[in-house]
N, CA, C and O atoms as CSV, one atom per row, in Angstrom:
chain,resi,resn,atom,element,x,y,z
A,1,UNK,N,N,16.026,-28.086,-4.391
A,1,UNK,CA,C,16.140,-26.864,-4.206
A,1,UNK,C,C,14.952,-26.316,-3.376
A,1,UNK,O,O,13.906,-26.939,-3.195
A,2,UNK,N,N,15.205,-25.193,-2.935
A,2,UNK,CA,C,13.785,-24.471,-2.500
A,2,UNK,C,C,13.357,-23.482,-3.263
A,2,UNK,O,O,14.000,-22.472,-3.548
A,3,UNK,N,N,11.915,-23.842,-3.717
A,3,UNK,CA,C,11.558,-22.899,-4.290
A,3,UNK,C,C,11.442,-21.613,-4.011
A,3,UNK,O,O,11.304,-21.480,-2.795
A,4,UNK,N,N,11.434,-20.462,-4.653
A,4,UNK,CA,C,11.598,-18.957,-4.196
A,4,UNK,C,C,10.067,-18.647,-4.104
A,4,UNK,O,O,9.283,-18.768,-5.045
A,5,UNK,N,N,9.754,-18.236,-2.858
A,5,UNK,CA,C,8.327,-17.670,-2.334
A,5,UNK,C,C,8.705,-16.492,-1.629
A,5,UNK,O,O,9.752,-16.325,-1.002
A,6,UNK,N,N,7.646,-15.586,-1.802
A,6,UNK,CA,C,7.810,-14.394,-1.175
A,6,UNK,C,C,8.120,-14.468,0.295
A,6,UNK,O,O,7.332,-15.058,1.035
A,7,UNK,N,N,9.478,-13.775,0.885
A,7,UNK,CA,C,9.998,-13.574,1.996
A,7,UNK,C,C,10.494,-14.924,2.510
A,7,UNK,O,O,10.704,-15.075,3.713
A,8,UNK,N,N,10.712,-16.034,1.519
A,8,UNK,CA,C,11.522,-17.392,1.847
A,8,UNK,C,C,12.618,-17.039,1.208
A,8,UNK,O,O,12.480,-16.727,0.025
A,9,UNK,N,N,13.858,-16.998,1.759
A,9,UNK,CA,C,15.324,-16.990,1.165
A,9,UNK,C,C,15.908,-18.206,1.260
A,9,UNK,O,O,16.768,-18.478,0.423
A,10,UNK,N,N,15.579,-19.153,2.256
A,10,UNK,CA,C,16.446,-20.281,2.563
A,10,UNK,C,C,15.665,-21.453,3.290
A,10,UNK,O,O,14.529,-21.250,3.719
A,11,UNK,N,N,16.157,-22.420,3.395
A,11,UNK,CA,C,15.677,-23.553,3.921
A,11,UNK,C,C,14.996,-23.300,5.388
A,11,UNK,O,O,13.936,-23.813,5.746
A,12,UNK,N,N,15.773,-22.447,6.142
A,12,UNK,CA,C,15.043,-22.154,7.607
A,12,UNK,C,C,13.587,-21.310,7.395
A,12,UNK,O,O,12.540,-21.462,8.025
A,13,UNK,N,N,13.842,-20.498,6.444
A,13,UNK,CA,C,12.456,-19.646,5.973
A,13,UNK,C,C,11.199,-20.484,5.887
A,13,UNK,O,O,10.110,-20.261,6.414
A,14,UNK,N,N,11.595,-21.559,5.063
A,14,UNK,CA,C,10.621,-22.347,4.318
A,14,UNK,C,C,10.156,-23.336,5.605
A,14,UNK,O,O,8.976,-23.616,5.817
A,15,UNK,N,N,11.105,-23.743,6.300
A,15,UNK,CA,C,10.337,-24.551,7.321
A,15,UNK,C,C,9.616,-23.885,8.302
A,15,UNK,O,O,8.668,-24.506,8.781
A,16,UNK,N,N,9.873,-22.617,8.767
A,16,UNK,CA,C,8.970,-21.829,9.494
A,16,UNK,C,C,7.778,-21.425,8.697
A,16,UNK,O,O,6.712,-21.365,9.311
A,17,UNK,N,N,7.788,-21.156,7.504
A,17,UNK,CA,C,6.610,-21.172,6.532
A,17,UNK,C,C,5.811,-22.234,6.570
A,17,UNK,O,O,4.590,-22.077,6.581
A,18,UNK,N,N,6.322,-23.346,6.594
A,18,UNK,CA,C,5.305,-24.556,6.550
A,18,UNK,C,C,4.758,-24.864,8.021
A,18,UNK,O,O,3.602,-25.269,8.139
A,19,UNK,N,N,5.472,-24.702,9.011
A,19,UNK,CA,C,4.866,-24.959,10.387
A,19,UNK,C,C,3.842,-23.881,10.685
A,19,UNK,O,O,2.877,-24.166,11.395
A,20,UNK,N,N,3.982,-22.726,10.215
A,20,UNK,CA,C,3.011,-21.508,10.520
A,20,UNK,C,C,1.721,-21.768,9.720
A,20,UNK,O,O,0.590,-21.790,10.205
A,21,UNK,N,N,2.073,-21.978,8.321
A,21,UNK,CA,C,0.843,-21.883,7.502
A,21,UNK,C,C,0.425,-23.225,7.028
A,21,UNK,O,O,-0.342,-23.259,6.066
A,22,UNK,N,N,0.790,-24.249,7.527
A,22,UNK,CA,C,0.477,-25.765,6.844
A,22,UNK,C,C,0.276,-26.467,8.209
A,22,UNK,O,O,-0.655,-27.268,8.295
A,23,UNK,N,N,1.100,-26.229,9.330
A,23,UNK,CA,C,1.070,-27.264,10.383
A,23,UNK,C,C,1.755,-28.321,10.166
A,23,UNK,O,O,1.457,-29.382,10.715
A,24,UNK,N,N,2.768,-28.207,9.344
A,24,UNK,CA,C,3.493,-29.477,8.914
A,24,UNK,C,C,4.983,-29.051,9.333
A,24,UNK,O,O,5.494,-27.999,8.948
A,25,UNK,N,N,5.607,-29.959,10.145
A,25,UNK,CA,C,7.040,-29.654,10.311
A,25,UNK,C,C,8.086,-30.499,9.443
A,25,UNK,O,O,7.922,-31.692,9.184
A,26,UNK,N,N,9.184,-29.736,9.024
A,26,UNK,CA,C,10.246,-30.312,8.290
A,26,UNK,C,C,11.435,-30.027,8.980
A,26,UNK,O,O,11.530,-29.438,10.057
A,27,UNK,N,N,12.436,-30.538,8.206
A,27,UNK,CA,C,13.811,-30.340,9.110
A,27,UNK,C,C,14.641,-29.595,7.898
A,27,UNK,O,O,14.862,-30.090,6.792
A,28,UNK,N,N,15.024,-28.382,8.324
A,28,UNK,CA,C,15.828,-27.757,7.085
A,28,UNK,C,C,17.115,-28.570,6.888
A,28,UNK,O,O,17.694,-29.193,7.778
A,29,UNK,N,N,17.499,-28.477,5.551
A,29,UNK,CA,C,18.883,-29.172,5.378
A,29,UNK,C,C,19.930,-28.725,5.832
A,29,UNK,O,O,20.917,-29.450,5.955
A,30,UNK,N,N,19.933,-27.431,6.178
A,30,UNK,CA,C,21.064,-26.874,6.800
A,30,UNK,C,C,21.476,-27.394,7.961
A,30,UNK,O,O,22.589,-27.077,8.381
A,31,UNK,N,N,20.686,-28.250,8.656
A,31,UNK,CA,C,21.099,-28.798,9.934
A,31,UNK,C,C,21.871,-30.002,9.476
A,31,UNK,O,O,22.470,-30.559,10.396
A,32,UNK,N,N,22.008,-30.537,8.308
A,32,UNK,CA,C,22.508,-31.623,8.006
A,32,UNK,C,C,23.708,-31.404,6.899
A,32,UNK,O,O,24.264,-32.311,6.279
A,33,UNK,N,N,23.977,-30.006,6.792
A,33,UNK,CA,C,25.111,-29.572,5.743
A,33,UNK,C,C,24.657,-29.426,4.461
A,33,UNK,O,O,25.486,-29.253,3.568
A,34,UNK,N,N,23.172,-29.477,4.143
A,34,UNK,CA,C,22.879,-29.298,2.945
A,34,UNK,C,C,21.816,-28.002,2.949
A,34,UNK,O,O,20.609,-28.171,3.124
A,35,UNK,N,N,22.366,-26.804,2.754
A,35,UNK,CA,C,21.328,-25.766,2.851
A,35,UNK,C,C,20.460,-25.733,1.504
A,35,UNK,O,O,20.859,-26.205,0.439
A,36,UNK,N,N,19.299,-25.152,1.682
A,36,UNK,CA,C,18.438,-24.991,0.505
A,36,UNK,C,C,17.785,-26.265,0.113
A,36,UNK,O,O,17.331,-26.463,-1.014
A,37,UNK,N,N,17.752,-27.233,1.217
A,37,UNK,CA,C,17.076,-28.550,0.939
A,37,UNK,C,C,16.383,-28.940,2.263
A,37,UNK,O,O,16.834,-28.565,3.345
A,38,UNK,N,N,15.319,-29.674,2.154
A,38,UNK,CA,C,14.650,-30.203,3.362
A,38,UNK,C,C,14.760,-31.743,3.594
A,38,UNK,O,O,15.162,-32.499,2.709
A,39,UNK,N,N,14.370,-32.176,4.870
A,39,UNK,CA,C,14.329,-33.391,5.055
A,39,UNK,C,C,12.814,-33.459,5.970
A,39,UNK,O,O,12.433,-32.782,6.925
A,40,UNK,N,N,12.116,-34.669,5.164
A,40,UNK,CA,C,10.839,-34.870,5.997
A,40,UNK,C,C,10.929,-36.426,6.521
A,40,UNK,O,O,11.751,-37.229,6.079
A,41,UNK,N,N,9.983,-36.716,7.504
A,41,UNK,CA,C,9.655,-37.909,7.959
A,41,UNK,C,C,8.649,-38.809,7.180
A,41,UNK,O,O,7.676,-38.127,6.858
A,42,UNK,N,N,8.575,-39.697,6.895
A,42,UNK,CA,C,7.416,-40.518,6.242
A,42,UNK,C,C,7.086,-41.570,7.271
A,42,UNK,O,O,6.433,-42.544,6.895
A,43,UNK,N,N,7.442,-41.484,8.449
A,43,UNK,CA,C,7.106,-42.569,9.696
A,43,UNK,C,C,5.747,-42.308,10.127
A,43,UNK,O,O,5.557,-42.142,11.332
A,44,UNK,N,N,4.814,-42.249,9.351
A,44,UNK,CA,C,3.394,-42.074,9.661
A,44,UNK,C,C,2.504,-42.879,8.933
A,44,UNK,O,O,3.002,-43.775,8.251
A,45,UNK,N,N,1.062,-42.712,8.946
A,45,UNK,CA,C,0.055,-43.408,8.186
A,45,UNK,C,C,0.074,-42.762,6.787
A,45,UNK,O,O,0.575,-41.649,6.627
A,46,UNK,N,N,-0.422,-43.395,5.872
A,46,UNK,CA,C,-0.439,-42.869,4.574
A,46,UNK,C,C,-1.479,-41.665,4.724
A,46,UNK,O,O,-1.315,-40.562,4.201
A,47,UNK,N,N,-2.618,-42.048,5.547
A,47,UNK,CA,C,-3.716,-40.831,5.587
A,47,UNK,C,C,-2.782,-39.380,6.090
A,47,UNK,O,O,-2.845,-38.299,5.505
A,48,UNK,N,N,-2.035,-39.636,7.156
A,48,UNK,CA,C,-1.380,-38.410,7.568
A,48,UNK,C,C,-0.541,-37.816,6.661
A,48,UNK,O,O,-0.522,-36.588,6.581
A,49,UNK,N,N,0.207,-38.553,5.914
A,49,UNK,CA,C,1.123,-38.092,4.632
A,49,UNK,C,C,0.271,-37.465,3.631
A,49,UNK,O,O,0.661,-36.433,3.084
A,50,UNK,N,N,-0.906,-38.007,3.321
A,50,UNK,CA,C,-1.856,-37.379,2.179
A,50,UNK,C,C,-2.177,-36.042,2.609
A,50,UNK,O,O,-2.104,-35.066,1.863
A,51,UNK,N,N,-2.550,-35.999,3.872
A,51,UNK,CA,C,-3.142,-34.633,4.561
A,51,UNK,C,C,-2.088,-33.759,4.589
A,51,UNK,O,O,-2.259,-32.604,4.200
A,52,UNK,N,N,-0.931,-34.166,5.024
A,52,UNK,CA,C,0.290,-33.199,5.084
A,52,UNK,C,C,0.759,-32.615,3.846
A,52,UNK,O,O,1.150,-31.449,3.797
A,53,UNK,N,N,0.728,-33.515,2.675
A,53,UNK,CA,C,0.930,-32.981,1.245
A,53,UNK,C,C,-0.258,-31.952,0.845
A,53,UNK,O,O,0.011,-30.942,0.195
A,54,UNK,N,N,-1.577,-32.243,1.256
A,54,UNK,CA,C,-2.291,-31.286,0.623
A,54,UNK,C,C,-2.219,-29.850,1.495
A,54,UNK,O,O,-2.481,-28.756,0.994
A,55,UNK,N,N,-1.890,-30.017,2.630
A,55,UNK,CA,C,-1.668,-28.724,3.456
A,55,UNK,C,C,-0.498,-27.853,3.014
A,55,UNK,O,O,-0.545,-26.623,3.012
A,56,UNK,N,N,0.669,-28.657,2.599
A,56,UNK,CA,C,1.869,-28.166,2.039
A,56,UNK,C,C,1.295,-27.457,0.701
A,56,UNK,O,O,1.650,-26.296,0.497
A,57,UNK,N,N,0.595,-27.967,-0.043
A,57,UNK,CA,C,0.094,-27.493,-1.439
A,57,UNK,C,C,-0.451,-26.415,-1.362
A,57,UNK,O,O,-0.218,-25.480,-2.128
A,58,UNK,N,N,-1.321,-26.393,-0.348
A,58,UNK,CA,C,-2.178,-25.165,0.004
A,58,UNK,C,C,-1.409,-23.794,0.333
A,58,UNK,O,O,-1.702,-22.672,-0.081
A,59,UNK,N,N,-0.328,-24.172,1.201
A,59,UNK,CA,C,0.558,-23.113,1.788
A,59,UNK,C,C,1.451,-22.815,0.805
A,59,UNK,O,O,2.198,-21.904,1.163
A,60,UNK,N,N,1.665,-23.209,-0.263
A,60,UNK,CA,C,2.509,-22.732,-1.243
A,60,UNK,C,C,1.728,-21.704,-2.260
A,60,UNK,O,O,2.334,-21.183,-3.197
């Protein structure tokens, strides 16, 4: 489930928050019938994944 943050009410808000504040793209779960969840792709290098995780942490 999506953690409740200021001005983030759902998975779409969360996806927008991450792209704007962390430069990380995720897919809102509502696109797959699972609102308030997210999907991420891990089809990249470990270095890119570690960098993205750090940026997500800073954006939260």
